[in-house]
N, C-alpha and C positions, 0 to 999 in steps of 0.2 A: 489416572492414579499411578499406573506403571511408569509413566514418563516422569512425573514429579519425584517418584521414589528413586528412579535411576539417577536423576540430577542430584538428589540429596546424598545418594551414596558416593557420587563422584566428588562432590564438595567435601564430604567427610574424608574421602581417601586423600584428596589433595592437602587437606589440613593436617593429616596425620601420617604423612609419608614415612616418617621415622618408624611408625608401628609396623610398616610392611616391608622394610628394607631387608629383612631376613628371609622373606618368602618370595620376593620379586627379583628375578634374575636380570639385573641391569645390563649384563653382557649381551643380552639379546639385541641391544641397540647397536652393537658393533661386532657382528658375526665375522668370523674369518672366512675369506674366500679361498677355496682350494684350487690350485692350478691343476687342471686335468690333462693338459696337453701343451704342445708348442707348435707354432706355425713356422714353417721354413719357406722362405721366398728368395728372390734374386736381389733384394735390396738390403745390403748390410747396414745401411744407415736410413734415417727417415727422409732424407733429401731425395726427392724424385718419386716417392710413393704417391699413388693417386689419392686425391682428397676424398673420393667416395668409392665404395665398392661397386662392382658390377659394370663399371664404365668401360673397362678394357679386358675383354674376355681372353686376350692373348697372354695376360699376365697370370702365371700359374703359381701354385704353392702346394704344400702338403702338410697335413696335420698329423703329428705323431703323438700318441698318448703316453702318459706316465704308466709304468708297469701295473699299478693298481687298477687302472681303468681299461685294460686291454682285453677283457673278456669278450669273446665274439658275441655272446648273448646280449651284451649291451647295445649292439649295433643291429640286432635282428629287425628287419623291416625298413631300415634306413635306405636301403637300395631302391625302394619304391619312390623316393623323392628326388627331384632334379636339382633342388636348391636347399641350402641350409642357412640358418642364422648362426653366427659365431660371436660369442661374447668374450672379449679379450681386454688386455691391459695396454694402455699407452705407456709402455715401459721406457720409451726414449723421450718422454715429454714430462719428466718429473719437475715439480716446483714445490718450494716449501709452503707456499700459500696459494690461494686462488683469487681471482678477480671477478667481480660481478659483471664486467663487460669485457669483450674481446674485440679484435679488429679482424674480421674475416678477410682472407687473402683475395677472394673474388670481388670484394668491394674496394680493392686498392690498398688495403691495410691502413686506411685512415678513418673509416667510419666505425664508431663504437656500437656494438649490438650486445644485448644481454646474452650471457654465456649459455643460458638454457634455451635460447632461440637459435643456437648454432650447434655445429658438430665439432667444435674446437676440442683439441686434446687437453687443453688446460682447464680442467674441471675440478670441482671438489673431490670427486672420485674419478681417477683417470681410466674410465671404462669406455671401450669402443664396442660398437655393434655393427656387424657387416653381414650382408646377404650375398652369398657366393654360390656359384654353380658347383654341384657335387658331380665331378666327372667319373670318379671310380672309387670303390672301396677295395683296397688291396690287402689281402690277408697274408701277412708275412710271418715267418717263423721267428725272426729276430725282433721285430718291432710291433707285432700284433697287427690289428686292423689299422691301416694307414688311409686317411682320406685325401684324395687328390682333388684339388679345387681350382677354380679359375675365376677371374674377376676380382683378384685380391687388392686390398688397400692396406696391407700390413708389412712392416719391416721383418727382416729375418730374425728368427728366434723370439717371436712375440708370444708371451704367455696367454694361454686360453683357459677360460673359466667354465665355459659351457657351450654346447651346440644344441640346436633345436631344429626340427624340420620346418621349412617354409611352406605355409598353407595358402595357396592362391586365393581361395574363397574367403579367407579371414584376414590375410595380410596385405592384400592389394586394394588400393582405393584410387582408381584412375582419376576421379573427379576431385581429389583432395587439393587444397591450396598448398603451394610450395614456398611461400614467403619470398625473401630476396633471392632464393635459389633459382626461381623462375626467370629472373632478370639476367642471370649470368650463365645459365646451364649450357648455352651453345658457344661460349667463348673458346676460341682455339687460336693457335699460332700456325702459320705455315712452316713446314720443316724442310730444310735442305740438307740432305745426308748423302755425301758422295759415296758412290758404290764401293770404291776401294776401302773406304773407312767402315762402311756398313758390314762388309764381309769379314771384318775383324771380330764381329760379334757372332756367336753361334747361330746357325741358320734358324733354329726353332725359336730363338729369342729376338730376332730382328723386328718382326711386326710389333711386338710389345714395346720395344725401345722407341720406335717411331711414334707409337700411339701415346705413350706417357710424355714424350717430349712435346707433342702437339698440344698437350693440356697446360703447358707453361708451368714447369715445376719450380720456377724461381720464387724466393721469398717475396711476399707481396710488396714490401717497402723498397725493393731494389729494382731500379730501372736504369741501369748503367750500360749504355751501348758498347763501351770499350771493355767491359769486364768479361773475363773468360770464366764461365762456371764449370763445375765438374760434378758429375753424378756417378756413383759406383753402382754398377748393374751387371749381374751375371758374370762376375769375375773380370769385368772391364771398367775402366774409367772413361766416361764419355765427356769430352770437353766441348763447350759450345758458347756462342754469343747470341744475343737477341737484339735485333735492330728493326724498328718500324714494323713490328708484327711478324717478323720472319726469324725463326731460330735456325742458325747455321752450325752444324757440327764441324769443328775444326781439327779434332784429333780423337783417336780412340787408342788407349793403351791398356796393357794388362794391369789389373788392380794389384796393389802391394799386399793385400790380405785375401 
């Protein structure tokens, strides 16, 4: 009886939407997301940023909150967690429209996969989700609580919408299926980085540079042995070529910005 009554009410509501337009807040379908913070990293552009979070612990970043959200009380207890989830915006991957399928880089950029079966930045809503290590909460007089994180996959000055603690008992599923990601998760290049060139990069940034180069940062559709690629990282421009599975750094210069 209750079920049929509920269905009857729903049909009546759908047939008389105009009667409810003054009491139903349609704006609830498009709530505004508030930026609460900004991530600062060593990647001024998206080229070279790891395709997944947590893969390269040597890549560091910091999250600085907007003045409204800097109350120390809002962070009480966060120090008890080793990792956090960060909800952020693909601010450097804007498109006017979205596509139902994308071509994942790890599949060679030629295979179409449903956008919701990937982590592509080109989505109906350009939202990213990263799990990163929380190294430290620094309480500063100027910027309030600053979160120091590692294992980043975000470009510099990325907008942040929320953070949440990572719960191992609820968030980890070791037996979960990983789709096509399982086929390509171990893909790497060998990296040849002359010591003299490597020393042009700050010492604390060198391991991170080698690690993200090893993951092959090139666009998936490009496989041009004679092409010299350039990545901006930690105030330097790293120039390299890729031939037969080997990435060779050919120059390191001060970045112009």
